C-alpha positions as a printed NumPy array, in Angstrom:
array([[107.909,  84.629, 121.732],
       [110.696,  84.829, 119.179],
       [114.255,  85.841, 119.902],
       [114.823,  89.392, 121.184],
       [117.641,  91.416, 119.606],
       [118.833,  95.012, 119.807],
       [117.928,  97.523, 117.131],
       [121.537,  97.368, 115.914],
       [121.612,  93.545, 115.825],
       [118.402,  93.423, 113.803],
       [120.231,  94.549, 110.651],
       [122.514,  91.499, 110.772],
       [119.496,  89.187, 110.41 ],
       [118.358,  90.599, 107.064],
       [118.192,  87.762, 104.547],
       [118.214,  85.097, 107.256],
       [115.59 ,  82.736, 108.599],
       [114.589,  83.872, 112.08 ],
       [112.386,  81.017, 113.182],
       [109.831,  78.323, 112.549],
       [106.627,  78.074, 114.566],
       [105.048,  74.981, 116.025],
       [102.459,  73.13 , 113.962],
       [ 98.87 ,  74.385, 114.342],
       [ 95.733,  72.361, 113.541],
       [ 93.104,  73.842, 111.244],
       [ 89.94 ,  71.882, 112.04 ],
       [ 86.367,  72.246, 110.828],
       [ 85.28 ,  74.083, 113.962],
       [ 87.873,  76.821, 113.331],
       [ 86.868,  77.035, 109.656],
       [ 83.186,  77.334, 110.634],
       [ 83.951,  80.021, 113.211],
       [ 85.916,  82.002, 110.629],
       [ 83.002,  81.635, 108.185],
       [ 80.67 ,  83.03 , 110.849],
       [ 82.932,  85.967, 111.676],
       [ 83.459,  86.927, 108.025],
       [ 79.999,  85.924, 106.716],
       [ 81.773,  83.808, 104.086],
       [ 79.864,  80.513, 104.078],
       [ 80.91 ,  79.286, 100.651],
       [ 80.233,  75.53 , 100.495],
       [ 83.891,  74.65 ,  99.89 ],
       [ 84.572,  75.768, 103.462],
       [ 81.514,  74.688, 105.445],
       [ 79.712,  71.861, 103.631],
       [ 81.683,  68.595, 103.837],
       [ 79.224,  66.703, 101.599],
       [ 79.332,  69.226,  98.759],
       [ 83.065,  69.832,  99.216],
       [ 83.739,  66.091,  98.876],
       [ 82.6  ,  66.369,  95.231],
       [ 85.251,  68.988,  94.396],
       [ 88.823,  68.299,  93.274],
       [ 89.908,  68.903,  96.91 ],
       [ 87.732,  66.044,  98.181],
       [ 87.013,  67.837, 101.447],
       [ 86.458,  71.262, 102.96 ],
       [ 89.305,  73.762, 102.867],
       [ 90.2  ,  76.73 , 105.038],
       [ 89.511,  80.204, 103.733],
       [ 92.66 ,  81.755, 102.293],
       [ 92.092,  84.701, 104.601],
       [ 91.844,  82.345, 107.597],
       [ 95.301,  81.061, 106.745],
       [ 96.536,  84.629, 106.275],
       [ 95.024,  85.683, 109.609],
       [ 97.121,  83.031, 111.356],
       [100.275,  85.057, 110.651],
       [ 99.862,  86.929, 113.939],
       [ 99.694,  83.768, 116.029],
       [102.262,  81.742, 114.105],
       [104.643,  84.655, 113.615],
       [104.769,  85.508, 117.323],
       [107.072,  82.575, 118.046],
       [109.184,  82.843, 114.914],
       [109.745,  86.556, 114.291],
       [112.424,  88.634, 115.974],
       [111.458,  91.065, 118.729],
       [113.352,  94.32 , 119.203],
       [114.725,  95.14 , 122.646],
       [113.022,  98.231, 124.049],
       [110.047,  98.035, 121.692],
       [106.821,  99.46 , 123.085],
       [104.679,  97.616, 120.55 ],
       [104.48 ,  96.344, 117.026],
       [101.459,  96.953, 114.818],
       [100.351,  95.353, 111.584],
       [101.337,  97.706, 108.766],
       [100.066,  95.546, 105.898],
       [101.587,  93.393, 103.22 ],
       [103.597,  94.069, 100.107],
       [102.723,  90.727,  98.562],
       [100.52 ,  87.742,  99.362],
       [100.218,  84.614,  97.248],
       [ 97.85 ,  81.743,  98.061],
       [ 99.626,  78.709,  96.61 ],
       [ 97.848,  75.629,  97.99 ],
       [ 94.598,  75.054,  99.853],
       [ 94.67 ,  74.062, 103.506],
       [ 92.431,  71.021, 103.772],
       [ 90.417,  70.482, 106.926],
       [ 92.392,  68.809, 109.746],
       [ 95.72 ,  69.849, 108.238],
       [ 98.48 ,  71.317, 110.358],
       [100.228,  74.511, 109.31 ],
       [103.284,  76.386, 110.54 ],
       [105.158,  79.581, 109.718],
       [108.721,  79.807, 108.448],
       [109.985,  83.382, 108.78 ],
       [112.809,  85.23 , 107.048],
       [113.648,  88.877, 107.78 ],
       [113.965,  90.716, 104.479],
       [114.16 ,  94.419, 105.33 ],
       [114.327,  96.95 , 108.178],
       [113.809, 100.674, 107.571],
       [114.119, 103.374, 110.239],
       [111.2  , 105.792, 110.383],
       [110.274, 108.905, 112.39 ],
       [113.857, 109.803, 113.266],
       [114.699, 106.31 , 114.469],
       [111.767, 106.03 , 116.9  ],
       [110.08 , 103.459, 114.672],
       [111.204, 100.56 , 112.525],
       [109.336,  99.259, 109.489],
       [110.126,  95.547, 109.493],
       [109.424,  93.335, 106.491],
       [109.338,  89.563, 106.965],
       [108.751,  86.893, 104.372],
       [106.378,  84.389, 105.938],
       [105.846,  81.001, 104.352],
       [102.917,  79.008, 105.717],
       [103.783,  75.35 , 105.285],
       [101.283,  72.492, 105.339],
       [102.422,  69.35 , 107.125],
       [103.131,  66.494, 104.698],
       [102.464,  68.691, 101.645],
       [105.022,  69.611,  98.997],
       [103.812,  73.171,  98.389],
       [103.156,  75.885, 100.978],
       [ 99.708,  77.322, 101.618],
       [100.89 ,  80.876, 101.166],
       [103.856,  83.188, 101.02 ],
       [103.503,  86.763, 102.251],
       [105.723,  89.787, 102.669],
       [104.34 ,  91.091, 105.937],
       [105.064,  94.584, 107.276],
       [105.173,  95.462, 110.971],
       [105.73 ,  98.948, 112.385],
       [107.735,  98.652, 115.587],
       [107.484, 101.581, 118.023],
       [110.633, 102.006, 120.098],
       [110.763, 103.321, 123.672]])
């Protein structure tokens, strides 16, 4: 779990990095399971022999698999608000897939708070974080997303 701050303190973190997650392995089993769940069995993800003949030289994770890891990776690197009842995914303002995540790569999230907007008379906060998913030992990140979370306050 990331650092917990008060509603008032949250504003002072805008524009600042709030955390970096641990590294997380993306192996072929996880890629195959994601393919099964989404019915996306494109060869580049699930066929190591065919994928070896592509410019990537191996299978790669689905872009949406990498995106779906925001919840897990962000949990340890995003700020929590004291007194929050829950936070729900509100969507994204921007997502860019910059580099493929090759099988057996490790990824992590680097999080920066970029905006907080009070909603519903101050009983909710719309929180926007910039999340960069880095790939271990790679120059370019896998993706950068502006992720929105609606925080319900008690």
